[in-house]
Every structure is written in structure tokens, then in C-alpha cells.
N, C-alpha and C positions, 0 to 999 in steps of 0.2 A: 397266524403267527406261531413259529416253532418255539419251543422252550428255549433254544439257544438265542433267538432273536429277541425273546422277551427278556432274557437275562442281560442281553446287550443294551437294551433301551429302557430297562426298569428305573424307576424313580429311587434315587439314592441321595444321601448327604455327601456333598463333595468333600474330599479329603483336605482341600486347600482353602476353599472359601466358606465351607460350611453350609452352602446354599442347597436346598433341596431341588434337584434338577435331574434331567436325564443324563445318564452316564454316557460319556463319550469314549472313555478309556479306563482301563484298570492297570494302574502302575504300581510300582513297589510301595509307594506311600498311600495307596488306596484308590477308590474311585474318583475320577476326574470329570467335571462337567465340561460343556463345550466352551464356555467362556474361559475357563482356566487352561483348557487344552490349546485354544488359539493363542492365549497370552504366552504359554510356555513355548510355543513355536516361534516366538520373537526374540527369545533370550539366546544371545550368542556371546561367546567369550572364551577365556582360558579355563578349562576345567581344573578344579583344585586337586582332582585325584590323579589324572593321567597327564595333566599339563598340556593337553592338545586344545588348540584353538578351533572350536566348532560349535554346533548347536548344543544348548544345555537345557533339555526339557525336564530332567529329573531333579530331585532334591535328596541331600543326604540327611542325616539325623539332626543336623543343626539348622536345616531349612535353606542350606546354600545350593544354588543351582549346579548341577553336574551333568555330564554327558550321558547318553543312553546306555553306553557300555558300563560305566561305573555304576548306574542306577539300576542295572539288571532289567531294562526295558527290552523286550523281544522285537518289538515292531521297529523296523527301520524307516528312516524319513528321507532317503535318497531318491532324487527324481530319476525316473527311468530314461529320461532323455539327456539331461545336461549333468546329472550327478550331483546337483546342488542339494544340500541337506537343509530341509525346512518344511513348511506346511505343504502337504500334497493334496491335490484336488483330484477330479475325475481322471481316470486312467494313470494314476500314480504319477502325475506330472506337478511340477511346482507351479506356483502362482505365475511366474514370469513366463514359463513355457505355455501355460494356459492362456495367458494374456496375448502371447504371439500368435497362437492359433485363432483366437477370437478376432484379433485385428486383421488377420489373413482373410478370414471369411467376410468381414464387414467392408473392407477396403478392396476387395476383389473387383477388378475392372472388367471381368468377363473372360479373362485369359487364364485364370487359376492363380494369378499373382497380384500382389498389391499394386494399385495403380502408381506409376512412376512419380506423379506429381505429389502423391500423398505419402510417399516413402519417408520423407523427413518427419512427418507427423507420427507415423508408426515407431520410428526410431526414438523420437522424443518420448513418447508414452512409455516405452520399454525401459528407458534410462530413468524414469521417475521412481522415487521411493514409494513403498506401500503399493505394490501392483494390485493387491486385492481391492483397493478403493477404485482403481481403474476399471477393474472387472464389474464392480457394482454399478458405476456410471454407464458402462456399456450395455447394461441390461435395460435402460430406459428405452421405450419404443421410439420416442422422439430422436434419441441420439442414434438408434439404429437407422431410422429413416433418412436422417440428414447425412450420415457417413456413407451409406449406400448411394444415396443421391449424388454425392460429390465424386464418389469412385466411378459411377457409370456415366456421369456428365449430365444427368437430368437436372442437377442443380449447378449452376456456374460457379466455378471455383474463383469468385471474385468477391469484394466487399459488397458491391451492389446486388450480386446474386444472393448472398446471405442476408442482405437487408430485407429481402422480400419473405423470408422464412419466419415461422413461429414454432414454438413459444420463444419470446425474445431472451429470456434468461438462459436457456439452453444454447441458443444462437451466439450469445455474448460470450459464454464460456468456451465454446467451440471456436469462435473467432480468436480469443486469446490464445488458445493452443496452436491454432494455425500461424499466428503471428510470431509466437514464441519459438515455434520450430522452423520459421523462415519460409513457410509455404506461401503465406501472403504478406505483401509489404506492410511494414508497421505503420499504423494509423493511430492517432491518440484515441484511446479507448473512451475517455470521458466525452470527447467531442462526438464520437458515434452514439454514445448513449443519449447525449443531449439532443441530437438530431432526431432520434427516434421518439424521444419524449416530446419534442416540439410538434412533430407531425400528429401525434395522438392528441396533444393539447389543442391545436388549432381545429381539429376536426370536431371538437366539442362546442365550438363557439357557432352560434346560430347566426348572428348578424353578419352578412357577407362583407360589409364595409369595416366592421371591426376586425374580422378575420384577415381581410386584405391588409390593413394597416399594421397589424402586429406581425404578419408575414414580412412585410417590408422592413420593419424595425429589426426583426430577427435576422434577416438576410444581409442588410446593409450596414448594420451597427454591431449586433451581437456576434455574428459569425465571423466578421472581419476581425473583431477584437480577439475572439477565442483562438482563431487560426494564427493570428500574430503571436500570441502567447505560446501556442503549441509549437511553433517553430523554434522558440527559445528553450523549451523544455516541456516535460509531460504536465498536462493540466491536472490540477488537483480537484477532489470532489467538492470542496467548498466554492471554488470558482464557478462551476457549472450550477451548483445549487443556488448561488446568488443570481446567476442568469436566469434560472427558472422562476425565482421569486419576482424578478423584474417583469417577466411576461405575465405571470399570474396576477400580479397587482395592477399592471397596466390594463389587463382585460377587465378587472374589477372596476377601474376608474372609468373606463369607456361605458360599462354598463350603468355605473351611477350617473354619469353625465347623460346618457340616454333617458334615465328615469326623470332627470330634471328637465327634459325637453330640449337638450342641446347637443350639438356635435362638437367634435374637437376644434373645427374651424371657428366656432362661435363661443368657445370657452371664455369664461370671465374669471376675475380674481375670486369672486365669491364662490365659484365652484371650487377652485383649488383649496381655499380656506375651509370649505365644508369637508373636503376629502381629507384634510390633514387634522380635523378637529379631534377625532378619536383614533386611538391606537397608532400613534404617530410612528413608532418603531416598526410597526407591521406594514404600514402604507408607505414608508420611506422608499423602498426599491422602485416604486413607480416613477421616482423623480428622474431616473435615467431615461426612461421613455419620454417623459414630459420635456426634458431638456433637449432631447433629440428632435422632438416635435417643433419646439421653438427655433431650433438652429436651422431646420429644414423648411421652415415657413408653413408648416401645417397647422400651427395654432398661434395666437398672439404671444408676445413676450410678456410674461407675468412674473410675479415675485414668488419664490419658493422658500418655506421657512428653513432657517439655517439648521445645520447639523448639531445635535446636542451631544456633548462628550459624556460618556458614562463615567460617573465618579465612583461607582461601586468597586471597580478594578483597581483599588489602591495597591501600589507596589509593596512588597514585603520589606520589613526592616532589614537592614544589612546584617545585623547579628542573627536574625531569625533565618536569613537565606543561607548564611554560612553554617549555621547549626544543622539545617536540613541537608545541605550538601555533605557535611561531615558524616551524618548518620547514614545517608544513602551509600556513600563510598565504603564505609566499614561494616555495613550489614550484609553479611554473606547469605542470609536467609532470602533476600529479595531476588527476583529474577534478574539476570545479568543484563538482558537487553533493556529493562526499565531503568536499571542503575546507569547505563551508558546515555540513555535519552535524558535522564534527569540531569546528568553532569553537563550535557551540552546546553540544556535550558538554563541551569543555574550559573554556569561559568561563562558561557558565550552567548548568552541571550538569543538562542536559536528558536524560532517558532517550530511547532510541532509539524506543521505542513511542510517545512523545509527539511527537518530531520528525517522524515520518512523517504525523502527523495535522495538522500545520500547512498552512494554505492560503495562497494568494497574497495574500488580502486581510489575513491576519495580519502581513504586511510593510508598514509604513507609511513612505513616503519623501516628505517635505515639501520636498525639494530641498536642505536643509541637513543634516538628521539622518535616519538611518534607524533605525527602532525595530521590534522584533518583539513581537507580542502573546503573551507567555508567561504572563503573569499580569495583575496590576493594580497599577501602571500599566504599559504596554509598556516593554521594556528597551531602552535605546539601544545600538547597535552601535559599537564604536570604529572609527576611519576605515579602517584596512586591511581589516577585515572588512566594513564598510559598502560599500566599492567591490566586493567579490566579491559581495555580496548583490544589488546593483544589476544586475551583469552576469548573474547567475544568473536573476533574475526576468524579465529581458528575453529570455532564451533558453528559458524554461519552456514557452512555447507551441510551441517547434519541437523539443523533445526527441524522439528516435527512439523511446524507450519510452513516451511518453505516448500512452494508448490513445485518447484523444478530445480534440478541440479544446475541448470544453466543460469539461474537467476543470480544477478550481481547486486541486488539491493542489499544495503546494510541492514534493513528492516523489512524482510520479504513478507509479502501478503499470502493469502490463501489462493488467490487467482493467479493463474499462469502469467508469469512476467511482470506482475503488478506489485508495487510496494504495499506495506501495511496501511490500513485505513488509519488516517491521523485521528479520527474520532476514538477509535480503540485505544491508541496510544495514550490520548489524553485521559481516558478512563483509567488506564493502568497507573498513570502518574498521580492522579488524584487518590487512587487507592493506597498508595504508599505515602501520602501526605505532601505531595508536590503540586502545588497550584501552578499550571503551565503559564497562564497569562501573568499573573502577579510576580511569579518568579523570574520570567523573562524581563519584564519591565524594571525590576529591582536591579538585575544584573546589568542591563544596558545603561541605566542611569549611573551606576557605579563606574562602568567602563569609560563613559565619556567625560567623567570627572578626573580620570587618571591619565588620559591621553587625548590628543586632538581628535575632534569629531571626524574630520575627513579620514584619518588614519583608521579609526575604529570602523567607520562605514566600509571602507575598502577591504579591511581584513575580515569582517563578519558578514559581508554581503548586503548591508544596508544601503538605503539611498541616502544621498548627501543631505537632502532637505530633512528627512526623518531624524538623522543624527544631530543636525543643527537644532531642530526643534526640541530634541531631547536635552541637549546642552542648556537650552534657555530655561527649560522646565526645571532642570536640576540645579540651576544657579551656577553653571560652569563659567569659566573665565577664558575660554579658548576661542572667543568670538572673532578675534583678529588673526587667527592662524590661517595662513594662506596655503591651500592645497597645492600639490605638485612635488616636484623632486627638490628636496632640501639638502642634497649632497653638497658639502662644501667644495667649491672649486677654487683653484689657485688664482690669485689676482694677477691680472696682466696689465701692464703700463701702456696706455695708448701711444701710437707712434706719432712723432712730431715731423712736420714738414722740413726738409733740409733748407737751411739758410734762413728759417724764420727766427726771428730775434726772441729771446726768452724774456718774459715779463715778470 
């Protein structure tokens, strides 16, 4: 190593973070480590010195970011190909040009060009924010193998073709990208994940009769139910998780029944009672399988224990709910997306699983009023919440956790084309002191006391039976309200027959 090279990479204290690390640059404010160098390459805006809108890698005496010219930095950061000012990689190319070259090599169909069928995928990847994260993803040997196989045709560009590939996590992410870019037809992601899980789960069952019975249950009951729900809207993770629990507990019940020397055809009431004696909440998912067996004549009709309502989830007191709502709306230190979600829970009794399924198009702003399409008609937001919603919608396209610019989810997730995980949103709500279940229950009970249950159910997307039950629990007086169109119509006098005497 020459003295110049040693001076270039020598260990120094970074002028910005103070960490002792290898020097990546020597700027006007001192030696800069690699971490601070990469961070400086992300700062863009209007330079306070020359008023130019450009990259701001330097700093002035007060620590304010400034451009390279005002900072006296000799090195330039302009891409030799496209002229973009930013972080440069090999060959003095920016991240996006480097990504384009990498995709061109991986998606080459043998003619020196990107395969025509995969061109939308390449375009979508180039339009995503943070191209460096795409470059890191493309370094994976499994990603390289899958992309080259799809480009050359050795891997069929179909859902069935990808279903045969491994590892499944990489395949799932690639499938999401292909569906998000329009290369593959959109299929419910949770449904595909459940099908893969089911195949792996059934392969672990040794008894062939048990495996065959569970296969029939999954095919003729669960899959029909999931496909029917998927036609109405994307499945949530909680729905498939419940379905997995049904298969798991059904397999455990069959195993316990075999240990008692019986088959499903000769199951007795004592066997069901023994199954539900311990851990009732854990073993309750098997009841879906048991009811299906009774309905289809695979086992005798026996009595199942009734469902026990959890009394721990008591609703919030109305004063407490309003106090939490007031604090969430006025506290600007809280994340904006969590404040919006909390308002939908505490004002309109929306479950978290439904909130994450809202799209940007579900928010309607006519310049005067902001409404959210929760049911029919859309629900208006009060003015403090309306201002928050306007600000949030404007920032949705620039969220760091939005996986794609084409995502229209109001709460986008990290996976391409997928909404935010409802479990993650529940965690964020609890962190700011908003209990989702108790807050939602308190809100819906107050709403059904203020308006007829059918009206609330239609406006907020609730089922009529659910709203009626909540009215009864809350002690409401709308039990005789008839649903339907209550618009007042002018009365009309029935016509009389000519010549008929008046009585």
C-alpha cells in the first residue's frame, strides 16, 4: 500500500459523528466516515448559500447542509451517463444507472436485451425509491438464479412455475414484484401463502387417512371459503392464520382420537369432552373441522361446548375515549399515520384489519369536506381530523416504508403492492396509548345510541346483525327502527270507481 492509499483509508475520528472509522472523504469540515458520506449523499434541497436546488453534501459553520460549491468540495457527484447529482458507484455512474445495467444483465433473454415479458418488471424496479436497496437485493444468488431462469425461459413465467421454486420467501417477494408490475395476473397473496403452507403441513402427517381427511377439509371447505372472500377483497393475514389453526388443531384432534383407539367415524361425546377439557381457547379452532365432519356425515352428530365471550376486553369509558382522541389529534410529536389510524378507531369504530385496506382513492376531498369511504355513504371527517388526513394523503407517495410508487394503499407496507401489517399497526397504536379493541367497542356502542343501528351499520361497513347486537348490549331504543328508504313521499289519494256511491 502506497503512502497515499494509506492516508486515504487510515483510521480517523469522523468530523460529523465522532466515530473512529475508516476515512471515506476529506471535506471542508474534516474527515468523513463511510456512514456519514452515504447519509450526506441523500440530502437534497435548496442551498442557503446560492439558493440552488441540488445535492447538499457539505455543511456551513452552523451545521446547515450546503452544496459542494459553497462548501468548497472539489469532488463532483454528477453521473457520467445521466448527469444526476448523487451517490456515484463503479464507473462514476449513479445508483439508478448502475441498477439499469444490472437488470440488463440479469434479464437478458440471450439477444443482448431485456426479455420483452419482463420489461415492465425492470421499469417498475427502476421507478422505485432507494435504488441501492434494489442493488443489494439483486446480489442474492437465489434472486440471480430466479431472474435469469425467468428471462431465458427455463423457469415458466407463471404462478405454477414459481410455485415449484425455492426458497419460498424469495419467491414470494419476486412474485409480489411481478404482480405489482403487471407481468403476472394478480392473485391473492395470502391465499398463495396458505396453499404453500398447507402442502408442507400435510406432508408432515404420517397417517394416510388423517392426511386424506384434512386434504378434503382444506379443499372443499377452507379453500372455497377463502376464494369466496378473496373475490370480494384481499384476504388479511388474520384470516389465513385462523385457517392454519383449524388445520393444526384438527390434526391434533385426529391424533388424540387415534391414541384413544377410535376413528372419526366412531367418535363419541366422551372424546369431544376430553378434547375440550384443557386449553379450550387453543383447541376451539378444531370445531370448524368437527362441524364439517358432522355436516358431511363423516362423524356422528355430537354436542360442542358453546363459545365463551371474553369479558376482559371491556370498552373504554366515553370520557376516557374522548380524552385519548383529543390528545392524539393535538400531539404533533406522534407519527401522522398512527394519529390517522387512531382517529378512525376512536371516531368511526373501524377495526385495524379494515383500516390497513383503505386506499388513497377512499379519501375524497372536494376542497371543503373530507370524507372516507368506510361504507355507504362516505363518512365525513371533522375539521381537526380532516386537516390531518389532507396532510397525510399528500405525504403518502413519499413515505420511506412505501415499497412502490404505484402503491395506492393509504397505509402501504414493505412488500410490493401490499398494505401495512395490521399487527404492526396495532403495536403502534398501543405505544401511543390507544387500545384498538377497547377503543373500537366504545366508539361503536356510542354511535348506535345516537343513530339507528341499520344506518350506522351501512355507513361504517358493519353487518346488520352485529349492529343490532351492539344496540342490545348498549341498552339502545332503536329496536323498532325499520331499515330502508325513509324519504318522506307525498301522500296520494286512491282513485274511486266512477258511479260508486260515497259511503
